[in-house]
Structures are given as structure tokens and as C-alpha cells.
SESEDREN-402531 format. One record per residue (C-alpha): residue number from 1; residue in one letter; chain; y, z, x. Coordinates in nm, 2 decimals, padded with zeros to 4 digits, always signed. Example, Ala and Ser with C-alpha at 12.3 -4.5 7.8 and 13.67 -1.06 7.14 Angstrom:
2
1|A|A|-00.45|+00.78|+01.23;
2|S|A|-00.11|+00.71|+01.37;
END
This chain:
356
1|M|A|+11.97|+09.51|+08.72;
2|Y|A|+11.79|+09.26|+08.47;
3|T|A|+11.70|+09.00|+08.77;
4|I|A|+11.55|+09.28|+08.96;
5|I|A|+11.31|+09.42|+08.64;
6|L|A|+11.22|+09.03|+08.59;
7|G|A|+11.15|+08.97|+08.92;
8|F|A|+10.87|+09.28|+08.93;
9|I|A|+10.75|+09.15|+08.60;
10|T|A|+10.74|+08.78|+08.70;
11|S|A|+10.55|+08.88|+09.02;
12|F|A|+10.33|+09.10|+08.90;
13|T|A|+10.23|+08.87|+08.60;
14|L|A|+10.16|+08.59|+08.86;
15|T|A|+09.94|+08.82|+09.10;
16|Y|A|+09.74|+08.96|+08.83;
17|L|A|+09.68|+08.62|+08.67;
18|I|A|+09.59|+08.44|+08.98;
19|I|A|+09.35|+08.70|+09.16;
20|P|A|+09.05|+08.66|+08.91;
21|I|A|+09.05|+08.29|+08.97;
22|I|A|+09.06|+08.36|+09.34;
23|I|A|+08.77|+08.60|+09.29;
24|R|A|+08.59|+08.31|+09.09;
25|V|A|+08.64|+08.07|+09.36;
26|A|A|+08.57|+08.29|+09.65;
27|K|A|+08.21|+08.39|+09.53;
28|E|A|+08.16|+08.00|+09.43;
29|R|A|+08.23|+07.88|+09.77;
30|R|A|+08.08|+08.22|+09.98;
31|L|A|+08.41|+08.29|+10.11;
32|Y|A|+08.36|+08.66|+10.17;
33|D|A|+08.43|+08.94|+10.40;
34|S|A|+08.06|+09.06|+10.51;
35|P|A|+08.06|+09.40|+10.64;
36|N|A|+07.99|+09.50|+10.98;
37|E|A|+07.96|+09.82|+11.21;
38|R|A|+08.34|+09.86|+11.23;
39|S|A|+08.38|+09.78|+10.81;
40|A|A|+08.45|+10.06|+10.57;
41|H|A|+08.30|+09.90|+10.30;
42|I|A|+07.91|+09.78|+10.23;
43|E|A|+07.91|+09.47|+10.01;
44|P|A|+08.01|+09.12|+10.10;
45|T|A|+08.38|+09.09|+09.95;
46|P|A|+08.66|+08.82|+09.89;
47|S|A|+08.94|+08.85|+10.14;
48|L|A|+09.17|+08.61|+10.00;
49|G|A|+09.41|+08.83|+09.77;
50|G|A|+09.67|+08.77|+10.02;
51|I|A|+09.74|+08.43|+09.87;
52|A|A|+09.78|+08.60|+09.50;
53|I|A|+10.06|+08.82|+09.68;
54|F|A|+10.22|+08.58|+09.84;
55|A|A|+10.27|+08.34|+09.56;
56|G|A|+10.36|+08.60|+09.31;
57|T|A|+10.63|+08.74|+09.50;
58|V|A|+10.79|+08.44|+09.64;
59|C|A|+10.81|+08.24|+09.33;
60|A|A|+10.94|+08.57|+09.19;
61|I|A|+11.25|+08.54|+09.47;
62|V|A|+11.29|+08.18|+09.39;
63|L|A|+11.34|+08.25|+09.04;
64|W|A|+11.54|+08.56|+09.01;
65|T|A|+11.74|+08.64|+09.34;
66|P|A|+12.13|+08.56|+09.19;
67|M|A|+12.24|+08.21|+09.33;
68|E|A|+12.55|+08.36|+09.53;
69|A|A|+12.30|+08.57|+09.70;
70|F|A|+12.04|+08.31|+09.77;
71|G|A|+12.17|+08.22|+10.05;
72|V|A|+12.05|+08.48|+10.33;
73|L|A|+11.70|+08.41|+10.15;
74|Q|A|+11.70|+08.06|+10.31;
75|Y|A|+11.54|+08.13|+10.68;
76|I|A|+11.35|+08.44|+10.54;
77|L|A|+11.15|+08.26|+10.31;
78|A|A|+11.07|+07.98|+10.57;
79|A|A|+10.90|+08.28|+10.79;
80|F|A|+10.73|+08.39|+10.52;
81|I|A|+10.58|+08.06|+10.45;
82|L|A|+10.47|+08.03|+10.83;
83|I|A|+10.36|+08.37|+10.81;
84|F|A|+10.11|+08.28|+10.50;
85|L|A|+09.98|+07.98|+10.67;
86|V|A|+09.88|+08.19|+11.04;
87|G|A|+09.74|+08.48|+10.79;
88|I|A|+09.52|+08.22|+10.57;
89|L|A|+09.39|+08.05|+10.89;
90|D|A|+09.31|+08.36|+11.03;
91|D|A|+09.09|+08.45|+10.70;
92|L|A|+08.96|+08.12|+10.66;
93|V|A|+08.91|+08.06|+11.05;
94|P|A|+08.97|+08.38|+11.26;
95|M|A|+09.20|+08.31|+11.55;
96|S|A|+09.22|+08.49|+11.88;
97|P|A|+09.47|+08.78|+11.89;
98|T|A|+09.66|+08.57|+12.15;
99|K|A|+09.71|+08.26|+11.90;
100|K|A|+09.78|+08.52|+11.63;
101|L|A|+10.06|+08.67|+11.84;
102|G|A|+10.22|+08.38|+11.90;
103|G|A|+10.28|+08.29|+11.50;
104|Q|A|+10.41|+08.62|+11.47;
105|L|A|+10.68|+08.57|+11.75;
106|L|A|+10.74|+08.24|+11.63;
107|V|A|+10.83|+08.38|+11.25;
108|S|A|+10.99|+08.66|+11.43;
109|I|A|+11.24|+08.46|+11.65;
110|I|A|+11.28|+08.24|+11.35;
111|L|A|+11.43|+08.59|+11.16;
112|A|A|+11.66|+08.74|+11.43;
113|Y|A|+11.79|+08.41|+11.54;
114|K|A|+11.84|+08.19|+11.20;
115|G|A|+11.81|+08.51|+10.94;
116|N|A|+12.00|+08.71|+11.08;
117|V|A|+11.73|+09.01|+11.05;
118|R|A|+11.87|+09.20|+11.38;
119|I|A|+11.90|+09.58|+11.48;
120|T|A|+12.27|+09.59|+11.64;
121|S|A|+12.24|+09.96|+11.64;
122|L|A|+12.07|+10.28|+11.73;
123|F|A|+12.32|+10.54|+11.58;
124|G|A|+12.31|+10.74|+11.90;
125|V|A|+11.91|+10.74|+11.97;
126|L|A|+11.89|+10.77|+12.32;
127|G|A|+12.24|+10.81|+12.37;
128|I|A|+12.30|+10.42|+12.23;
129|H|A|+12.52|+10.27|+11.97;
130|E|A|+12.66|+09.94|+11.98;
131|L|A|+12.38|+09.69|+12.13;
132|P|A|+12.45|+09.37|+12.37;
133|E|A|+12.36|+09.08|+12.15;
134|M|A|+12.08|+08.99|+12.40;
135|T|A|+11.93|+09.34|+12.37;
136|S|A|+12.00|+09.35|+11.98;
137|F|A|+11.77|+09.03|+11.96;
138|V|A|+11.47|+09.12|+12.20;
139|L|A|+11.46|+09.45|+12.05;
140|S|A|+11.48|+09.29|+11.67;
141|I|A|+11.17|+09.08|+11.76;
142|V|A|+10.98|+09.33|+11.93;
143|A|A|+11.05|+09.58|+11.59;
144|I|A|+10.94|+09.29|+11.38;
145|V|A|+10.60|+09.16|+11.55;
146|G|A|+10.52|+09.60|+11.62;
147|I|A|+10.56|+09.62|+11.21;
148|I|A|+10.34|+09.30|+11.13;
149|N|A|+10.08|+09.41|+11.35;
150|A|A|+10.09|+09.83|+11.20;
151|F|A|+10.02|+09.69|+10.85;
152|N|A|+09.74|+09.45|+11.02;
153|L|A|+09.58|+09.73|+11.20;
154|I|A|+09.60|+09.98|+10.89;
155|D|A|+09.44|+09.76|+10.65;
156|G|A|+09.08|+09.91|+10.69;
157|I|A|+09.02|+10.11|+10.38;
158|N|A|+09.08|+09.98|+09.97;
159|G|A|+09.46|+10.03|+09.90;
160|L|A|+09.59|+10.17|+10.19;
161|A|A|+09.82|+09.91|+10.33;
162|G|A|+09.93|+09.76|+09.96;
163|S|A|+10.03|+10.15|+09.88;
164|I|A|+10.23|+10.24|+10.22;
165|A|A|+10.38|+09.92|+10.15;
166|L|A|+10.46|+09.98|+09.74;
167|W|A|+10.62|+10.30|+09.85;
168|A|A|+10.90|+10.15|+10.14;
169|C|A|+10.95|+09.85|+09.87;
170|C|A|+11.04|+10.09|+09.59;
171|L|A|+11.28|+10.34|+09.83;
172|W|A|+11.44|+10.06|+10.00;
173|G|A|+11.44|+09.82|+09.70;
174|T|A|+11.63|+10.12|+09.48;
175|W|A|+11.86|+10.16|+09.78;
176|F|A|+11.98|+09.79|+09.77;
177|A|A|+12.02|+09.76|+09.40;
178|V|A|+12.21|+10.11|+09.43;
179|M|A|+12.41|+09.93|+09.73;
180|N|A|+12.44|+09.60|+09.53;
181|V|A|+12.24|+09.40|+09.75;
182|P|A|+12.09|+09.20|+09.48;
183|A|A|+11.91|+08.93|+09.72;
184|M|A|+11.73|+09.26|+09.93;
185|A|A|+11.66|+09.45|+09.61;
186|V|A|+11.48|+09.11|+09.45;
187|L|A|+11.28|+09.11|+09.72;
188|A|A|+11.15|+09.45|+09.73;
189|F|A|+11.05|+09.46|+09.39;
190|S|A|+10.92|+09.13|+09.36;
191|L|A|+10.69|+09.21|+09.64;
192|A|A|+10.63|+09.61|+09.49;
193|G|A|+10.52|+09.40|+09.17;
194|A|A|+10.25|+09.20|+09.33;
195|I|A|+10.11|+09.49|+09.51;
196|V|A|+10.09|+09.67|+09.18;
197|A|A|+09.85|+09.37|+09.05;
198|F|A|+09.67|+09.36|+09.36;
199|L|A|+09.58|+09.73|+09.36;
200|K|A|+09.40|+09.70|+09.02;
201|Y|A|+09.16|+09.52|+09.17;
202|N|A|+09.18|+09.64|+09.54;
203|L|A|+09.11|+10.03|+09.41;
204|T|A|+08.77|+10.18|+09.48;
205|P|A|+08.56|+09.99|+09.36;
206|A|A|+08.77|+09.68|+09.53;
207|K|A|+08.68|+09.34|+09.41;
208|I|A|+08.89|+09.20|+09.66;
209|F|A|+09.08|+09.22|+10.02;
210|M|A|+09.43|+09.10|+10.10;
211|G|A|+09.25|+08.99|+10.39;
212|D|A|+09.53|+08.89|+10.69;
213|T|A|+09.73|+08.68|+10.46;
214|G|A|+09.83|+08.97|+10.26;
215|S|A|+09.87|+09.24|+10.52;
216|L|A|+10.09|+09.01|+10.76;
217|F|A|+10.29|+08.92|+10.49;
218|L|A|+10.35|+09.28|+10.38;
219|G|A|+10.41|+09.39|+10.73;
220|M|A|+10.68|+09.09|+10.75;
221|V|A|+10.88|+09.19|+10.43;
222|C|A|+10.86|+09.51|+10.51;
223|A|A|+11.01|+09.46|+10.85;
224|V|A|+11.29|+09.27|+10.70;
225|L|A|+11.36|+09.56|+10.47;
226|A|A|+11.37|+09.81|+10.73;
227|I|A|+11.59|+09.62|+10.93;
228|K|A|+11.85|+09.52|+10.70;
229|F|A|+11.85|+09.91|+10.59;
230|I|A|+11.94|+09.98|+10.92;
231|E|A|+12.20|+09.73|+10.96;
232|L|A|+12.35|+09.81|+10.63;
233|N|A|+12.40|+10.15|+10.75;
234|S|A|+12.56|+10.05|+11.05;
235|Q|A|+12.83|+09.92|+10.87;
236|P|A|+13.13|+10.06|+10.67;
237|I|A|+13.00|+10.15|+10.33;
238|P|A|+13.23|+10.24|+10.03;
239|Y|A|+12.96|+10.46|+09.86;
240|V|A|+12.96|+10.77|+10.19;
241|S|A|+12.67|+10.95|+09.99;
242|M|A|+12.45|+10.68|+10.01;
243|R|A|+12.50|+10.60|+10.39;
244|F|A|+12.25|+10.78|+10.66;
245|H|A|+12.36|+10.90|+10.98;
246|A|A|+12.00|+10.79|+11.13;
247|A|A|+11.87|+10.53|+10.99;
248|P|A|+11.63|+10.35|+11.26;
249|V|A|+11.48|+10.74|+11.24;
250|I|A|+11.45|+10.74|+10.88;
251|A|A|+11.28|+10.39|+10.86;
252|V|A|+11.01|+10.51|+11.13;
253|G|A|+11.00|+10.81|+10.88;
254|V|A|+10.95|+10.56|+10.58;
255|L|A|+10.67|+10.39|+10.80;
256|I|A|+10.55|+10.67|+11.00;
257|F|A|+10.22|+10.63|+10.94;
258|P|A|+10.14|+10.23|+11.02;
259|L|A|+10.37|+10.30|+11.32;
260|F|A|+10.21|+10.59|+11.50;
261|D|A|+09.87|+10.47|+11.41;
262|T|A|+09.94|+10.15|+11.60;
263|V|A|+10.10|+10.30|+11.87;
264|R|A|+09.83|+10.62|+11.93;
265|V|A|+09.58|+10.36|+11.89;
266|F|A|+09.73|+10.08|+12.14;
267|A|A|+09.78|+10.37|+12.40;
268|K|A|+09.41|+10.48|+12.38;
269|R|A|+09.27|+10.11|+12.41;
270|I|A|+09.47|+10.05|+12.72;
271|F|A|+09.43|+10.44|+12.83;
272|D|A|+09.02|+10.35|+12.80;
273|G|A|+09.09|+10.05|+13.00;
274|K|A|+09.02|+09.78|+12.69;
275|S|A|+09.25|+09.54|+12.54;
276|P|A|+09.49|+09.70|+12.30;
277|F|A|+09.37|+09.44|+12.06;
278|S|A|+09.01|+09.54|+12.11;
279|P|A|+08.85|+09.66|+11.77;
280|D|A|+08.76|+10.00|+11.66;
281|R|A|+08.71|+10.30|+11.47;
282|N|A|+08.96|+10.50|+11.58;
283|H|A|+09.23|+10.49|+11.31;
284|I|A|+09.38|+10.74|+11.12;
285|H|A|+09.22|+10.61|+10.78;
286|H|A|+08.91|+10.63|+11.01;
287|L|A|+08.96|+11.02|+11.07;
288|L|A|+08.95|+11.08|+10.79;
289|L|A|+08.64|+10.85|+10.64;
290|N|A|+08.45|+11.05|+10.94;
291|I|A|+08.53|+11.37|+10.79;
292|G|A|+08.42|+11.30|+10.44;
293|C|A|+08.71|+11.15|+10.26;
294|S|A|+08.60|+10.85|+10.01;
295|H|A|+08.89|+10.55|+10.02;
296|S|A|+09.08|+10.69|+09.73;
297|M|A|+09.13|+11.01|+09.88;
298|A|A|+09.21|+10.90|+10.23;
299|T|A|+09.48|+10.64|+10.07;
300|M|A|+09.65|+10.95|+09.86;
301|I|A|+09.62|+11.15|+10.18;
302|L|A|+09.86|+10.90|+10.37;
303|V|A|+10.04|+10.79|+10.11;
304|G|A|+10.16|+11.16|+10.02;
305|A|A|+10.21|+11.20|+10.39;
306|S|A|+10.43|+10.91|+10.38;
307|M|A|+10.62|+11.04|+10.12;
308|G|A|+10.63|+11.38|+10.29;
309|F|A|+10.77|+11.24|+10.61;
310|T|A|+11.03|+11.04|+10.44;
311|A|A|+11.17|+11.37|+10.29;
312|I|A|+11.18|+11.56|+10.60;
313|A|A|+11.38|+11.27|+10.77;
314|L|A|+11.62|+11.24|+10.45;
315|L|A|+11.67|+11.64|+10.49;
316|L|A|+11.71|+11.67|+10.79;
317|Q|A|+11.92|+11.37|+10.88;
318|D|A|+12.21|+11.55|+10.99;
319|I|A|+12.06|+11.72|+11.30;
320|G|A|+12.06|+11.37|+11.52;
321|A|A|+11.86|+11.07|+11.55;
322|V|A|+11.69|+11.21|+11.87;
323|P|A|+11.64|+11.56|+11.74;
324|L|A|+11.51|+11.39|+11.41;
325|L|A|+11.29|+11.15|+11.58;
326|L|A|+11.10|+11.43|+11.80;
327|V|A|+11.05|+11.64|+11.49;
328|L|A|+10.87|+11.36|+11.28;
329|L|A|+10.65|+11.23|+11.62;
330|G|A|+10.57|+11.59|+11.70;
331|L|A|+10.44|+11.66|+11.35;
332|A|A|+10.29|+11.28|+11.33;
333|W|A|+10.07|+11.42|+11.69;
334|L|A|+09.99|+11.74|+11.52;
335|L|A|+09.85|+11.60|+11.22;
336|T|A|+09.66|+11.35|+11.39;
337|E|A|+09.52|+11.59|+11.68;
338|T|A|+09.41|+11.82|+11.37;
339|L|A|+09.21|+11.57|+11.21;
340|S|A|+09.05|+11.43|+11.54;
341|R|A|+08.95|+11.83|+11.64;
342|W|A|+08.82|+11.82|+11.27;
343|E|A|+08.59|+11.53|+11.29;
344|R|A|+08.49|+11.67|+11.66;
345|R|A|+08.36|+12.00|+11.46;
346|R|A|+08.21|+11.80|+11.22;
347|N|A|+08.00|+11.58|+11.43;
348|R|A|+07.91|+11.84|+11.64;
349|Q|A|+07.73|+12.04|+11.34;
350|T|A|+07.61|+11.74|+11.21;
351|Q|A|+07.38|+11.69|+11.58;
352|T|A|+07.31|+12.04|+11.52;
353|N|A|+07.15|+12.02|+11.23;
354|E|A|+06.96|+11.69|+11.32;
355|Q|A|+06.82|+11.87|+11.61;
356|R|A|+06.69|+12.17|+11.40;
END
């Protein structure tokens, strides 16, 4: 347990101390994220906070992961370094979506093939239990790339991506600690410590953004934690009370907001004849801003919703994986549709007032 606490403290301290230096250097070198028509901020703001998050997290992992458990992190850390390079390149010299996706595929293959970060069972979802090896490999890559992109896409308002990742890290980190999986527990709480330090500078008024360096890294860590959580639940566990019967769906419940929002936005763009990677302002956090919520309020609402969906998934896990998945998706669609109608009604009222 002390290694988990030390990992959290180390990553928090390093990130907290590094961020002011990054802010100062970014201002001196004029490395800003300038606002545009899609931005939710109005002032040029440094966007290299992901460097501090990465440095604090990785340093804490290397320092405090028990030696006997460190072997499982070898390939995971290699993938972390590569995704960091993809993110920092995109922050400094914006990359095309194709090149960025290629980098994500590479690190996902490393994680699935060398790091053994794989989904081998669907727990009866769609009537599927044990997966063939090739199917498991491909599905794992799709899941990792999907979660990475989901966090990249929700990083649009102050504190949102960090707060969602913090919730996931604390939840899964605690479970890994109880299940005596020290490598994953240290990984989760090391990132949690870095995020807490970052949020001190990212919450409104934001002094720095995490950029793609941070959002891609957060997405990758959450993907690793989610898949390891699913896999451990597919194996015989001595602590019966801590084993979950619908682990893949519970993982979806924890990350419901970024995952559902990504699928929803991609589907809408494709339906409208656009590239799924074309930028717009149709994300759920944009809907909340459009109906009058502040950045802080929108973040609190979405984090609270994520906690609520997680609680529902845990309470209803015994109804079966497929029914539970339908419940979660149905509720997510209902809440999003309610926000969309609220936004349309508000826009009509605004237009009517302007005509008067």
C-alpha cells in the first residue's frame, strides 16, 4: 500500500513543480493554443501540460513499482513513450489525422502483442465468451485506439478529460490494490496524482491545457486499466465479492461519456457526409456550454453523470451483460437527446428575441 501512496505523492509533486516552468517557457517561446471558432477559450493558452503529466507519472511508476511486478510494465512503458512522442509532435507541429491514427495503431499493437493487454472474453455479450486469439488481438487494438481517441476528443473544456480520467484511475486503482495487483495499482494512482496537480492549473481560469500529449496519454493509460480490469475478472478470483459478472460493460459504464460521445459524433459526421475526424462543435460538452453552463459546471455535470452510470452498472450487473449494456446506452442516448432539444429550444428563443 505504501508504494501506491508514494507513487501518488511523487507524481503529484513532480507535475506540480514542472507545470509553472512549462508555462513560463511556453510564454517566452510563444507556444500557445490560439482560440478559433471551435475553441471554448478566448485567450491564448499554453497547451503543453501533457509533458508534466507524462513526466510525473512515468517517474513515479519507475520509482515505486515493486521490482517483482515491474516486468509486466516493460512494454507498457515503451508504448507510453511512443504515444508521448506522437502527442508532443502534434502539439508542436500539427499532424494529419491519418498520421496520428497510424501512431496510435503502432502503440496499440505493441500493447496487445508484446504487453499482453488483451480482451480474451466478452462475458456473454452477444452470446460470446472466450475469443479466438486473432479476434482477441484485433478487438484489443480497436478498443485501445477507440479509448485513446475518445479522450482526445473530449479534451475541449477546462478540467473535463482530466477529471474523467481521475475518476477512472481512482476507481480501478483501488480495485487493483484490493486484488493485490501492485503494478496496475501504482500505474493508476501515479496518473491520478499527476492529474490532481495538473487540475490545479487547468480548472477555470485555465493557465495551461494538456494538449494532445496529455489527452493521448490519459486515453492510453485508461485503455490499459480498462482491459486489465476486464481480463482479471475473466479469471478465477479468490475474492468472490470483488469479481464482477459483466466486467466489459462495467468498464463501458466507467468511461461511458467519452466512449458514447465519440461514437455519437463520428456517426453524425459520417451521416452528414463528412470525415469522422473533421472537427466541429457537436460534442456533449459543447451542448452544455450552448445551454448556458460554464466550463466548471459542465465538467461537474459530466463527471457526476459518469459516477452515476458506474453506480448503475455495478448495481445492475446481475441482469446480464447485454441487458445492462442496453440500459446504459439507452440512458446515455436519452440524456443526450434531452440536451440537444434543450439547445434547439434555446436557439429558437434567442432568434425570436433578436427578431423582435
